[in-house]
N, C-alpha and C positions, 0 to 999 in steps of 0.2 A: 505596385507597393515595392519599398526600399530591398537588395539583397538583405541578406543576414550570413553570421557564419550556419555553418552546416555542422551534423555532427561527425562528418568524415572533415572537415576543414580542420576542426577544430584538432581531432588525432593529426593529422597531417601535420599542421601547426605546429604540435611537441614534438613531433616527431623532426621535425627540423631544426628546434633549439634544444632540443636536450635528446640526440637521438640513442645512448647510450644509458640513459636515464631508465632505473627501472620503474614499469608501470602496473601490468599485472601478475597477478599468482596465483593458484589453489593450492591450497593450504597441501603440504610436504609436496610439491611440486618444484617445476624448476620457475625461474623468473623470467620475465618477457619486456624486453626495451619495450622502449616507444619505439624506434626503430622496426622491431620485429612484429609489435600488432600492425604497425602500417603496410609492412610486407606484405603479412598475411592478409589481409584485409585489399590490398591492389588484387593479389594473386585470387582471392575470392570476386573479386567484379570482375576477371576476366572469367571464370567457370560463371557465372552467373548470365554472361552475354547469351542472349539477343535481349535481356532484358534492359527499358529505360524508362526517362520520364513517367513518372505516375501510374506506371507498372505497378502491380502487388503481385509484396513474393511475400509467401506464408511461413514462419519459422517454428520452430520443435524441437530446442537448441539444450544445452544443459550449461549453465551461467560458465564461467572462465573466458579464458583470452579467447577463445575461434570464438566465443558468441559474439564478444565484443568487435572484434572482424568482420565477422559479418553483419553486423549492425552498420560498421562503418562503412564497409562497401556497398550495402544496399543504399545509405545513403549518396555517396560517391556519385552510383550511377541515377540519382533523381530519384527514385525509386521510393515505392511505400512499404512499410514493413508492415506485417501480422503477425505480432509473436503470439502462442500459442501455449499454455501450459500442458501437459500429460493427461491432468486432469480436467482439463475442458468438455464440457455434454459435445458427445460427438454427432448427434443432431445439430446443435446450434453450432459449432464447428464448421461441420458440411453447409448452415445458412449463408455461414460469413465467408462464406470461399466461393460461393453463387453470387451471393451480393455484390464484393468485390472483383468478380472476374479475374480472381488471383491466377497467374501463370505457372509459377513454380511451387511447390513444397521443399523445405530445406531440414532434414532432420538429422540429429546426434547417430549415431549410432544405435546406440544404447534405445531411441525413443522410435526405433524404424518398424518396430515388428508390434507393438501393441495396436489396438483397435483402433484409435482416432489417427495414425498415419496413413494407415491401410484406409484406411474411410475417405481421404480426404484425397486422395490421389484420383479415387472415382468421384468426385463430389458433384461435380460438374455433368448437368444434360447433355451437354453438346460438346466436350470436349474432354480429352483425359490428359490430369495435372501431370507436368515433369516432377519428378523426384530424385534430389539431389542428397547423398546420404552420407554424414559425417564430414567433420569440416578436416578430419585428418587423410581423406582418399587420394590428395593432391599433394604435388611438390609444394612445400612451403611458401618459394619463392620459383615464382611461374615467368617462362623468359614475358620482356614487356610488362611487369609489374613496378618496375622501376618507372614509366612513363605513363602511368596511369594517373589522371588528376579529379579531381573532384568537381563536379559541374557546379556554377552559381545554382543557387534556389531565392526564390522571393521569403519573404515571412511567411507568409500566408500560401504559400503550394503545399499541400498536401504531402506528410510525413509517416507516419505510425496509427495505424486502427491498435487500440488500448480498450482492453476486455473488460468493462468494471465487473467491482465485485458483486452487484449484486445484491447487497446485505438490503435494499428495500423493495424487491421483487425479481424478474428476471433482468440478467445479465444484460448489459445494452454495450455499443461497440463503439466505441468513441473515437473519430478521426480527427489527429490534430496535427496542427500544422508545423512546418521546420523551424518554426520562432519558439515554438513551448520549450525544447526542451534545451538549450542554450540559456533562454532567460529561468529557466529553474533551477541549472544548474550555477549560474550564476549568484542568485537569491542564497541558495547554500553554503557554497563555499566564503561569498561575504561574509555573510551571518556567523561562519564554523572559522574564518580567519585561518583558511588550511594553507599551507604552504610545504615546501619542498622534505621537509621533516616528519609531516605525518605521513600514517598508515590507514587505509579505513578499511573496517571490516565490511566486506557484503554479506547479508543475512539472506538476503530474499531472492527467489529464482530469477532467471533472466527476463522473462515476460513480464514482469511487473515494472512499473515505472522507478518505481524505488531505486532499484538495484541502477537502472539505464541512468535517471537525472539526477538523482540525489545523491550517488555514490560514486560509478564512475567516472560520468562525463566533469561532476566537479573538482576530483583527481587529476582528470586532463587536464583542464582549465592551468589549476594548480599547482602544478609539478609534484603532487602527491601519488600515495601507491598506493594501490588495492590489492585485499587478500581476499578470496573467495572462499567460504566455507559451503557444500555442498546438502551439509543440515544444521540446525541449530540445534546446541544443545546445552539448556540450562547449567546443567551438572558439571561440564567441560569448559564453560564460557572464559575462566578464568585463564585456567591453563593454558589454552588459545591465544587468546590476547597476551601471553608473557610470552610465549614462545614464537609468535607472530609481530610482536615489540608494536603491537597496536596503539594507536593514541587516540582514533573517534573509532563509533558505527552510530548507524541511525538504527531508529527504534518505531516500532509502531505498534498498537495491540495492547499483548497482556507478557510481551516482552521482560521489562524490566520488575513487574512482579513476580513472574516465574524465575527471574534471576535473585530478588529478594525472597523467595521461597527456600532456596536452598538453606543449609544448615552452616552455621556460621562458620569460618574457619580464622586463622588467624593469619592464611596468607589475604585477606579481604581487600588490606589498600594496598598490597606488594604487586605492583602489575603500575603498566605505562600508560593507561586510560586516562585520559584527562579532560573528552569528553562527548558528548553524544548529543544528535538531533533525531526529533522527530515530536511523536507528542497524538493526542493531549493526551496526560496522567494527571491525577490529582495532587493537590497541596502535600497531602500525607506522604504519598509514595514518594516525592521530587524528594522530600527532608531524608525520608529515612535511606534513600538513596547513595547520598549526598552520605550522611551521618556515616552511614555502614562502608562504602565504597571510595569516597572522596571524588565523587563522581558530577559533575552537577548536570541536569538534563534540561539542556536548551530548547524549549517546547515551540513548534510552530503549527499552522494548519493549513493544509494542502487538499487539493483534490485533485482527482484523474483532469477533469474539465480546463481547469485554472492553475496549475499548479501549486507554487508556495503563495498564501492570502497572507499571514502574518508568521512572522517571525520573533527571534529571542535572539538579540547580540551579547556576546560573550560580557559587554561591561553593563552589564542589568539583568537585572528575574523580579520576575514574578513570581513566587510559588503558586504553581494551580493554571497558572494562566497559556492562553496559546502564544501568545508574542502580543506584539501591535501589529498591524496593518502594514503594511509594503508598502512603498511609494506609487507604484505603477496599480493598486488595486484600492477601492473603495468600501469599506464595511458599513452594511447599514442592517438594524434590526428592525424586526417589522412582528405584527400582529395575525390572525387569521385574515385581517382584511387585506393586509400585508400595506397596514399602516405603518408609520416609522412610532416606537415607543421608545419612550424617555430614558437618559441615561444610566444603566444598572438595573432594567427591564429585560425578563429574559422574551424571545420570541423566533422567528425562524430568521435565520442568516441571508442577505443578500449581498453578492458579489458586482461591482462594477466594474470592470478592465480601463483603467487609460491606455492601455494598449490591445488592443483588441485583437489586433496581429498574433497574440502571442496565446490563444484559447481555442476551446474549441469548435472545429469547424461545424460538424453534425453529426448526431446519430447515424450508423451507418443506417440502410432501409430501414428506418423509422423516424420519418418525417414530423410525428404525429409530438413523439418525444421529446425533438429539435424543438421544436414552438412552444411546447410546456415549460420548456429549460427557464428560458427568458421571461424578463416579464418588462418591459420600457425599459431595453437594455440593461437588466438587475439578471445575474446570472442566483435561479433559486439552490441553493445546495444542499434541501430539504434535510440540515442538520438546526438544531435548534442551539442560542447561547446569548452570550449579553456584553458589552460592552460598558468599560467601568473604569473611567479615569486614562479611556486610550487603551486599555488591555481587551484583549477578547477571551471570555470564559468558552468554553464549547463542555454546552449540557448533554447533548444529546442528539440521536435522530429527530428529525421532525415523525416519522412513520413508526419510530419507538417509545412514542407517549402510549400512556392506557391512559381509558378514558373511565371513571368510576365514580358513579352515583354524584355526577354533575361536575365533577372535578379531575384534569389533565394532573398528570402522576409520572414523574421522568425516574425509570427502571432504575438509574444509575442511583437514584437516592435510596432504593429499597437492598439495591448490592452492596451498595455501602453498610447498612446495620447488619446486614446477613454477614458481609467479609469482620466485623467488628467481632464474632464470636470466635473464639477461638481454638473451634474444630472445625472450622472452616476454611479451605483452601479455595474455592472458587463459587462462585452465584453469578445465578443470569435471571434476570424477571422479565416476564412477557405478558403481555393478553389476550387471554382465552376467552371466550363467549360468555356471557353470561344467560341463566333462565329468563332475565325481566330482560335491561336495555342496556345498552352497553356493553363494559366488560368486567370481567372478572381477573385476580393477579393470581397468574400462575408463580412460583420458584424452584428453580431448581438448585441443587445444591450438590456442591464437591467437597466430600468431608476431606480433612487432612490424612496423613498417612496414620498417623496411634489411633482416632477415634471418631467415629460416625455416630452426630448426635442425632435423636429422633427427630422426624419432623415436628411434634408438639411442641417438645422442649424449643427446637427455633421458632414456630411462632410465638412463644411466649416471650422468646428475646426478642422479637419483631414489634411485640408490643409495646415493649420496652422505649421503644426508640422511634417508633414511625407512629405520624399519625393516623386515627383509625382507619381512613379511609383508604392506606399506604400497605395497609397490615395484608401480608396475600391469604388469600382467603384456600389454596392449594399451595402442597408443597412437596416436590419430592426429590429424594436422595441420588446422586449418580457417579456411578465411577469418573466420570468427566462429561463436558459440557462442547459442542461443535465448536469450532472456528475457521476463519477465512483462512486463505494462504497467507495475508500479512500478521496472521494472532490475533486477528480482531475477532471478538463473540459474536459467533454468527446467529442472529437474532432470528433472522428472517426462514433459516431451516427450520428453528426451535419453533414460531410460529406455526410453519407448515406442517411440521408434527402433530402440532395441537395437544389437549389435555391428555397425559397417560392416562391408561387403567387403574394402576396401582399408584396414584396422587393422593396424598393426604388430603382433605378434607375438614376444615375449620370446622364446616358449620354443622356438620355429621360428628367432629372427632373420629375418623375413620376415613379408612380409602375407597375411594369413588367406585361404585361398583361396576361402571362398565366406561370405555373411553366417549367422550364426546368432541 
């Protein structure tokens, strides 16, 4: 396979072209120039010796310039990074360490004491992993750092093991090639037309692919800057944007809805933010966000295994759509028998890469899942959507579909109906087992801060807006619903929890007598 630009080479190139240009900063912290980050990365590469090509290094570090330098150092050595969040299940993380034959664990000082890192050091049966603590435990410029040169790598050489969110079941570990990050970063930078005047806000943890490939690497390539914030706060978001002169951010899941739920302010349009990239988001949310904040949400569709699949350019917009297919990805919509459906019809989204060297290599330790992910060269996303005049519309996960009375129900349809009620702040709809066959619908509702509607009131509201088969049988009101680390509704967790004992049952007009 041909050689490709690596993460490290991209950083080195930026440092050579504009060494004193600001590249990274944590909110409230000092700026790091491109040369600062390159120097720290080179020093890290020296500290990580004798790690070499294809060796696996586990990282559990806080977002920020040190984390970027560490990732670039691993790339410079030709090694493979396995980034983990502090909340990664301990047993699953230990299994990954064993499967990948990892050599080192690198941890921020703040993460060394939690059980995850302590267990990882002793995770293997035949050896003890070496632990390197805290990116600040060595001088930023070690002797020999100026002579570190990133090694050349081929497009399909392994680069990163990314733990997927597990929204359809057990988490998987996707092994991605060297060509994947650069390919995705170029897609994002081109779609958003980033330049040296842009300041990008990173909302996601460093072990998440969005922070790495859709924020930091596009900034490295385009000359832009990145500001890291440790925690997302909807109430302080616009204050942060104004203070840090942020011009763009990436979003996923409920981030934009959380911002719209904040009380209106006379400062809602007083900010430098001009563009946002992510999605998917419904058309009314896109319109409301633009009307209130003056920011157009540029939507895209991506997955860990393939990177960006569709994007929306700055000079075109189709509210509610997740963009048009990118040049190197072909999209097909199919029915349950994997047969193509007509334009405008809904089905499962399949994707065929025109450049297979930038896609999933394998699910580590799971050959069955790897084989099941592909169908005659097409990747099965397990997402549902439709193509309409070239625009891709996402309707949900195939695994989220509720089968009731012989009819497939998209949970988003139910959730949109519930959100139309003025006293509902958030809603989730899932399938729970029926006493007969197929499924029943359970709706979980989070009320607004001012009022809490009764389940019966919500049921009557749904009756007015939904076909009879889609009206939830069970309703329950909660103070919150779970989300994944990317702010997506965690329906998989809700399904595992099942039917609550105190759910209201429309058939009896009362609470369910016992858990089911």
